[in-house]
C-alpha positions in Angstrom: 0.7 -4.9 12.3 0.8 -2.5 9.4 -0.2 -3.8 6.0 1.6 -0.9 4.1 3.9 -2.3 1.5 5.3 0.5 -0.5 4.6 3.7 -2.4 5.5 4.0 -6.1 5.2 5.7 -9.4 4.3 4.2 -12.8 4.1 5.9 -16.2 0.6 5.1 -17.5 -1.7 6.9 -19.9 1.1 9.4 -20.6 1.5 10.7 -17.0 3.2 9.8 -13.8 0.7 8.0 -11.5 1.6 7.8 -7.9 0.1 5.1 -5.7 0.3 3.5 -2.2 0.1 -0.2 -1.9 -1.2 -2.2 1.0 -1.4 -6.0 1.5 0.8 -8.7 0.0 4.4 -7.9 -0.8 5.9 -6.0 -3.7 6.2 -8.3 -6.7 3.7 -10.8 -5.2 0.0 -11.4 -5.8 -2.8 -12.7 -3.5 -5.6 -15.0 -4.6 -8.5 -12.4 -4.3 -8.8 -9.7 -7.0 -6.8 -6.6 -6.1 -8.6 -3.5 -5.2 -7.9 -0.1 -6.7 -9.2 2.8 -4.5 -9.9 6.1 -6.4 -10.4 9.0 -3.9 -12.5 12.1 -4.2 -11.9 15.6 -5.5 -9.5 16.9 -2.9 -8.2 13.6 -1.3 -4.7 12.6 -2.1 -4.0 8.9 -1.7 -2.3 9.3 1.7 -5.6 10.6 3.2 -7.1 7.2 2.4 -4.2 5.3 3.9 -6.2 4.2 6.9 -8.7 2.6 4.5 -5.9 1.0 2.4 -4.4 -0.4 5.6 -7.6 -2.2 6.6 -8.4 -3.4 3.1 -4.8 -4.6 2.9 -5.7 -7.2 5.5 -7.8 -9.0 2.9 -6.8 -7.6 -0.5 -3.8 -6.5 -2.5 -4.8 -2.8 -2.4 -3.7 0.2 -4.5 -4.7 3.7 -3.5 -4.2 6.2 -6.3 -3.3 9.8 -6.5 -5.7 11.0 -9.1 -4.0 13.3 -11.7 -3.5 16.7 -10.2 -3.5 15.4 -6.6 -0.8 14.2 -4.3 2.4 13.1 -6.1 0.8 12.3 -9.5 1.4 14.5 -12.5 0.0 18.1 -12.5 0.5 21.0 -14.9 -1.2 23.9 -16.6 -1.5 21.8 -19.8 -2.7 18.6 -18.3 -6.1 17.2 -19.3 -8.2 17.0 -16.1 -11.4 15.7 -17.8 -13.4 12.7 -16.5 -12.4 10.8 -19.7 -8.7 11.3 -18.9 -9.1 10.3 -15.3 -11.0 7.1 -16.2 -8.3 6.2 -18.8 -5.7 6.7 -16.0 -7.3 3.9 -13.9 -7.5 1.4 -16.8 -3.9 2.2 -17.8 -2.7 1.9 -14.2 -4.2 -1.6 -13.9 -2.6 -2.6 -17.2 0.8 -1.1 -16.2 0.6 -3.0 -12.9 -0.3 -6.3 -14.7 -3.6 -6.7 -12.8 -5.5 -9.3 -14.9 -8.7 -8.9 -12.7 -9.4 -6.2 -10.2 -12.1 -4.2 -8.4 -12.5 -0.4 -8.3 -13.7 1.3 -5.2 -14.3 5.0 -6.0 -15.5 7.6 -3.5 -17.4 10.7 -4.7 -15.5 12.0 -7.7 -13.7 8.6 -7.7 -17.0 6.9 -8.1 -17.8 8.9 -11.2 -14.3 8.0 -12.5 -15.1 4.4 -11.9 -18.4 4.6 -13.7 -16.8 6.2 -16.8 -14.0 3.6 -16.7 -16.5 0.7 -16.5 -18.9 1.8 -19.2 -16.9 0.2 -22.1 -16.7 -3.1 -20.2 -12.8 -3.1 -20.2 -11.0 -6.4 -19.7 -10.0 -7.0 -16.1 -12.4 -4.7 -14.4 -14.5 -7.2 -12.4 -16.4 -5.2 -9.8 -17.3 -1.5 -9.2 -18.1 0.1 -5.9 -19.6 3.6 -6.1 -19.3 5.3 -2.7 -21.8 8.2 -2.5 -21.2 9.5 -6.0 -22.4 13.0 -7.0 -25.6 12.4 -9.1 -25.4 15.9 -10.6 -25.1 16.4 -14.4 -26.7 18.2 -17.3 -30.3 19.2 -16.4 -30.0 17.8 -12.9 -29.8 19.3 -9.4 -26.4 20.7 -8.5 -23.9 19.0 -6.3 -24.7 20.1 -2.7 -21.1 21.1 -1.8 -20.1 24.7 -2.7 -17.0 25.4 -4.8 -15.9 28.1 -2.4 -15.4 25.5 0.3 -12.8 23.7 -1.9 -11.1 26.9 -3.2 -10.8 28.6 0.3 -9.5 25.5 2.0 -6.9 24.9 -0.7 -5.8 28.5 -0.5 -5.1 28.3 3.3 -3.3 25.0 2.7 -1.0 26.5 0.1 -0.1 29.3 2.6 0.5 26.8 5.4 -2.3 25.8 7.8 -2.6 24.4 11.3 -5.1 21.9 12.6 -7.4 24.6 14.2 -7.7 26.5 11.0 -8.5 23.4 9.0 -11.1 22.5 11.6 -13.2 25.4 10.3 -13.6 23.4 7.1 -14.0 19.9 8.6 -15.4 20.5 12.1 -16.2 16.8 12.8 -12.8 15.3 11.9 -10.3 14.1 14.4 -7.0 15.9 15.0 -5.2 13.1 13.2 -7.5 13.4 10.1 -7.1 17.2 10.2 -3.4 17.1 10.5 -3.1 14.8 7.4 -5.4 17.1 5.4 -3.5 20.2 6.5 -0.2 18.5 5.4 -1.4 17.3 2.0 -4.2 19.5 0.7 -1.7 21.9 -0.9 -0.8 19.1 -3.4 -4.3 19.4 -5.0 -3.9 21.5 -8.1 -6.6 24.1 -8.1 -7.0 23.7 -11.9 -7.7 20.0 -11.5 -10.3 20.7 -8.8 -12.0 23.4 -10.7 -12.2 21.1 -13.8 -13.6 18.2 -11.8 -16.1 20.4 -10.0 -17.3 21.7 -13.3 -17.5 18.2 -14.6 -19.9 17.3 -11.8 -22.4 19.4 -13.6 -21.5 18.8 -17.3 -20.6 15.1 -17.4 -23.6 12.8 -17.8 -22.5 9.6 -15.9 -26.1 8.4 -15.9 -25.7 7.8 -19.6 -22.7 5.5 -18.8 -24.6 3.2 -16.4 -26.4 1.0 -19.0 -23.0 0.2 -20.5 -21.7 -1.4 -17.3 -21.9 -5.2 -17.4 -20.1 -6.1 -14.1 -21.4 -6.4 -10.6 -21.8 -3.0 -9.0 -22.5 -1.7 -5.5 -23.9 1.7 -4.6 -22.9 2.8 -1.1 -25.1 5.6 0.2 -24.5 7.9 3.2 -27.4 8.2 5.6 -26.7 11.8 6.3 -26.1 14.5 3.7 -27.9 15.1 0.5 -25.7 13.7 -2.2 -27.7 10.5 -3.1 -31.5 10.6 -2.5 -34.0 7.7 -2.6 -35.2 8.8 -6.0 -31.6 8.7 -7.3 -31.2 5.1 -6.1 -34.3 4.1 -8.0 -33.2 5.8 -11.1 -29.8 4.1 -11.0 -31.4 0.8 -10.4 -33.4 1.2 -13.5 -30.2 2.0 -15.5 -28.1 -0.7 -13.8 -30.3 -3.7 -13.1 -27.6 -5.8 -11.4 -27.0 -3.0 -8.8 -26.6 -3.8 -5.2 -27.3 -1.0 -2.6 -25.9 -0.6 0.9 -26.6 2.2 3.4 -24.4 3.6 6.1 -27.0 5.4 8.2 -24.9 7.3 10.6 -22.4 8.6 8.1 -22.2 11.8 6.0 -20.6 12.0 2.6 -17.1 11.2 3.9 -18.4 7.8 4.9 -15.2 6.0 6.3 -14.3 9.2 8.2 -17.7 9.2 9.9 -18.3 5.5 10.3 -15.3 3.4 9.4 -16.7 0.1 10.5 -20.0 0.8 8.8 -18.1 1.4 5.6 -16.3 -1.9 5.8 -19.5 -3.8 6.7 -21.2 -2.3 3.6 -18.2 -3.1 1.4 -16.8 -6.5 2.6 -19.6 -8.8 1.5 -19.7 -7.4 -2.0 -15.9 -7.9 -2.4 -16.1 -11.4 -1.0 -14.3 -11.0 2.3 -15.3 -10.1 5.9 -13.4 -7.0 7.0 -13.2 -7.3 10.8 -14.5 -4.2 12.7 -11.8 -2.1 14.3 -12.9 -3.0 17.8 -12.6 -6.7 17.1 -9.3 -6.4 15.3 -7.8 -4.6 18.3 -9.1 -7.2 20.8 
């Protein structure tokens, strides 16, 4: 049974923010804190729908289109900075009247969550950082190449089939590729360029000591985004940090090991998320 409730738009932080909601019913609240999912650099909300659907079994869940992606506002004059993106999340929660909530951010979304949480805003109760880029001033670069994003967006704007998209994401399923081929063109290249540059100019490590809420760092076992020495540095800056590993997954953790993602996430959020095989039994 689908947990999808509705899609919607809200005016918050001066822009239109589009979201997808899973779990509960429109206008109703559940007892657990709601979860706001903030996707990565070229991931419109719809591409995280399969995660929203599973989280919706336990939580009132909102998956955001980050500004410049999906159906949220985009323009040649819009501020695509990390500060603006973080302010969007806090304004969204306020506009949706969420008195207490958790943020689950993947990659770029994790950095947005860090920046949002550094001032200890009212309502933000837990932060999950899923394989965040640890690049920044004076640090090693983010391992993905900008050309990968630019080239894939270019073919998407032209119109792309699954097989062409497979060249960029060779391990993805046909369903995942079809969704990316359909929606990648909604990622504004200006937004992506600004965010990628921000990976190397924004110092999120300086934000970590200002976070006073429980925090989980989820690390992919494959790939080279977060290394052992990075985990230890983050622990030193954020003493309350919990760490979970998904050994068989690359950077796109729920795509590579969906059940491993939920196992790593569920206990921290206070609910067991049943593995797909058991849920289907």
